[in-house]
C-alpha positions in Angstrom: 153.3 151.6 156.2 151.6 154.3 153.3 148.3 154.0 152.5 148.9 152.7 148.9 145.6 154.2 148.1 147.0 158.2 148.8 146.5 160.4 145.9 149.8 161.6 144.0 150.0 165.1 145.3 149.8 163.7 148.8 152.8 161.4 148.4 154.7 164.5 146.8 154.1 166.7 150.0 155.2 164.1 152.0 158.3 163.8 150.3 158.4 167.4 150.2 158.5 167.1 154.8 160.7 164.8 154.3 158.6 162.6 155.4 158.6 159.5 152.8 162.1 158.7 152.1 162.0 155.0 151.1 161.2 153.3 147.5 158.2 153.7 145.6 157.1 150.4 144.4 153.6 149.6 144.9 152.7 153.5 146.0 149.7 155.3 144.3 148.8 152.2 142.2 147.5 153.3 139.1 149.1 156.6 138.9 152.5 156.8 136.5 155.5 157.0 138.3 158.8 158.8 136.7 162.4 158.4 136.6 164.5 161.8 137.0 167.2 163.3 135.2 168.4 167.2 135.5 171.2 168.3 133.4 172.5 171.9 132.7 171.0 173.4 129.6 174.3 173.0 127.4 173.8 169.4 127.7 170.2 169.1 127.4 169.5 168.9 123.3 172.5 166.0 123.5 170.8 164.0 126.3 167.3 164.2 124.5 168.6 163.0 121.3 170.4 160.2 123.5 166.5 159.5 125.0 165.1 159.6 121.3 167.4 157.2 120.3 166.6 154.6 123.0 163.0 155.2 123.3 163.0 151.5 125.0 164.9 152.5 128.2 164.3 156.1 128.4 160.9 157.0 127.6 160.3 161.1 127.8 157.2 161.9 129.7 158.1 165.6 130.7 160.5 168.0 129.9 160.9 170.8 132.3 161.1 174.7 131.2 165.1 175.9 132.0 165.5 176.9 135.5 161.2 175.8 135.9 161.3 172.7 138.6 158.0 172.2 138.1 156.6 169.5 135.4 153.9 171.5 133.9 152.8 168.1 131.7 152.5 165.5 134.4 152.1 167.3 137.7 150.9 170.7 137.5 152.2 172.6 140.5 154.7 170.1 141.9 158.7 170.5 142.3 161.1 168.4 141.2 163.5 170.1 143.6 161.7 168.2 146.7 158.6 166.1 145.7 160.8 162.8 145.4 161.9 160.7 148.2 165.6 160.6 147.4 168.2 162.0 144.8 171.7 161.2 143.9 174.0 164.4 143.4 177.0 163.9 140.9 180.4 166.1 139.7 182.1 165.0 136.8 180.7 162.5 136.7 181.6 160.9 140.1 178.6 160.3 142.7 178.7 163.2 145.5 176.0 162.4 148.0 172.7 161.1 148.1 169.6 163.6 149.4 166.1 164.0 150.5 165.9 168.1 149.0 167.8 169.4 146.1 167.3 172.7 146.4 170.9 174.1 147.4 171.9 172.4 144.1 169.3 174.1 141.6 170.4 176.6 139.3 169.0 178.9 136.7 170.3 177.2 134.0 169.2 173.4 134.7 166.4 171.2 132.6 164.9 168.3 134.4 163.7 165.1 131.8 160.8 163.0 133.7 161.4 159.2 132.2 159.0 156.7 132.2 159.2 154.0 134.4 157.7 150.3 134.7 156.5 150.4 138.3 153.6 152.3 136.5 152.4 148.6 134.6 153.2 146.8 137.7 149.3 147.6 138.7 147.9 146.4 135.2 150.3 143.3 136.1 148.7 142.5 139.6 144.9 142.7 138.1 146.1 140.4 135.9 146.9 138.2 138.5 150.8 137.9 137.6 153.4 138.1 140.5 155.4 141.6 141.0 157.6 139.8 143.7 159.7 142.9 145.2 155.8 144.3 145.8 155.3 141.0 147.8 158.4 141.2 150.2 158.3 145.3 150.3 161.8 145.3 148.6 163.3 147.8 145.8 163.1 146.0 142.2 166.4 144.2 141.4 168.1 145.9 138.5 171.1 144.9 136.6 173.8 146.3 133.8 174.1 144.0 131.1 176.0 143.7 128.0 174.0 145.3 125.6 174.6 148.5 124.3 172.1 151.6 123.9 173.1 153.7 120.9 175.0 156.4 121.5 175.3 160.3 120.3 179.0 162.2 120.9 178.4 162.6 124.3 176.4 160.4 126.0 176.5 156.2 126.1 175.5 153.5 128.3 174.7 149.8 128.5 171.0 149.0 128.8 170.0 148.4 132.6 167.4 145.9 133.0 164.5 145.4 136.1 163.7 141.9 136.8 160.5 140.1 137.6 160.1 136.8 138.5 157.3 134.8 136.8 156.0 131.1 136.8 156.6 129.9 133.2 152.7 129.6 132.6 152.3 133.3 133.1 155.2 134.4 130.7 153.4 135.2 127.9 150.5 137.3 129.9 153.2 139.3 131.1 154.6 140.1 127.5 150.9 140.8 126.8 150.1 142.9 129.6 153.5 144.9 129.3 153.6 145.7 126.0 151.0 148.0 125.7 152.7 150.6 128.1 155.4 151.9 125.7 156.1 154.9 127.9 156.9 152.8 130.8 159.7 150.5 129.2 156.9 148.0 127.2 157.5 144.3 126.4 160.6 142.2 128.4 163.9 142.7 126.6 165.1 139.7 127.6 163.3 136.3 129.4 165.5 133.2 130.6 169.3 132.9 131.4 170.4 136.2 132.6 174.1 134.7 131.5 172.9 135.8 128.1 172.8 139.6 128.7 175.9 139.7 130.7 174.2 139.4 134.3 176.2 136.7 136.4 174.7 136.8 139.9 170.8 137.4 139.8 171.1 137.4 144.0 173.5 140.9 143.7 172.4 143.4 141.8 173.8 146.6 140.3 171.1 148.5 142.2 167.8 147.6 144.7 167.4 144.4 146.0 167.4 141.0 145.7 163.9 138.9 145.2 162.8 135.8 145.7 162.9 133.1 142.3 160.7 130.2 143.2 160.7 126.5 141.9 159.4 126.6 138.4 160.1 131.0 137.7 162.0 132.3 135.1 163.7 136.1 135.6 162.1 138.0 133.0 163.9 140.9 132.4 162.4 145.1 131.4 164.2 147.7 130.0 165.1 150.3 133.2 165.2 153.9 133.3 168.7 153.8 135.4 170.3 153.6 131.8 170.1 157.0 131.9 172.1 157.0 135.6 175.1 155.0 133.6 175.3 157.3 130.6 176.0 160.2 133.2 178.5 158.4 134.6 180.2 158.6 131.5 179.5 161.6 129.8 181.0 163.0 132.9 178.7 166.4 133.0 180.1 169.1 135.6 176.6 168.6 137.3 173.8 165.6 137.1 171.1 165.1 139.5 169.0 161.9 139.4 166.4 159.9 141.8 168.2 157.1 143.8 167.2 154.1 142.3 163.8 152.7 143.0 162.8 156.7 144.6 160.6 157.6 141.8 158.1 160.8 141.3 155.0 160.1 141.2 152.8 162.3 138.5 149.0 162.7 138.2 148.8 161.1 135.2 147.3 157.6 135.0 148.8 154.3 134.0 146.5 154.0 131.1 147.7 157.1 129.8 150.9 155.2 128.9 149.1 152.6 126.7 149.1 152.0 123.1 
């Protein structure tokens, strides 16, 4: 298992060499992790508008220049074509393949968006003695589609996707306090308690990621998730779109505290 104290640049290098292809929860604790969306320039403004209208699920951390794969604000010198563990390729809204390198798909008209991720507040949760079950169980975080609708644009629309972390009832208030500060990493929970209320029928069958154990006297707590952007892409059906594989995030040079109020 990779040492979780590894520097972000070292982790990105391992991805670049094809030596790290697994989910990233718990890696480089204290460093900001990010979702990735790559779209043609012709759709970039509209996607930026979708993110601006839905900042809870889609907090923008960086946008690359057209045709340039370097995220200059959050990781100068990095290459988003190679520096994530896994990517998903979509054509006309249909999933095509999963890969560990997108150089073969890169074009001069592509723009990359780096979007905040709730993995970035998990170090603060652990430091506050709040359990993070998927890290404990060495799994990917469970993620679910909900019945909550995002604010649409003419092209992009999506139900909100959430991540879930079970917490003891006596620690929920503390979890809200801790995560609320991380407004660029989805911030406070969007729902606490019964999953049926937000349209989730079975917590043991997440739409993305892995199911985790919910113990007696624990309650499921749900945060907005950047995978919302992937469902928006599926509905928009762009001729080409590239995203991270859920849970396989880009690890930036930013520190988690830079995402707080």
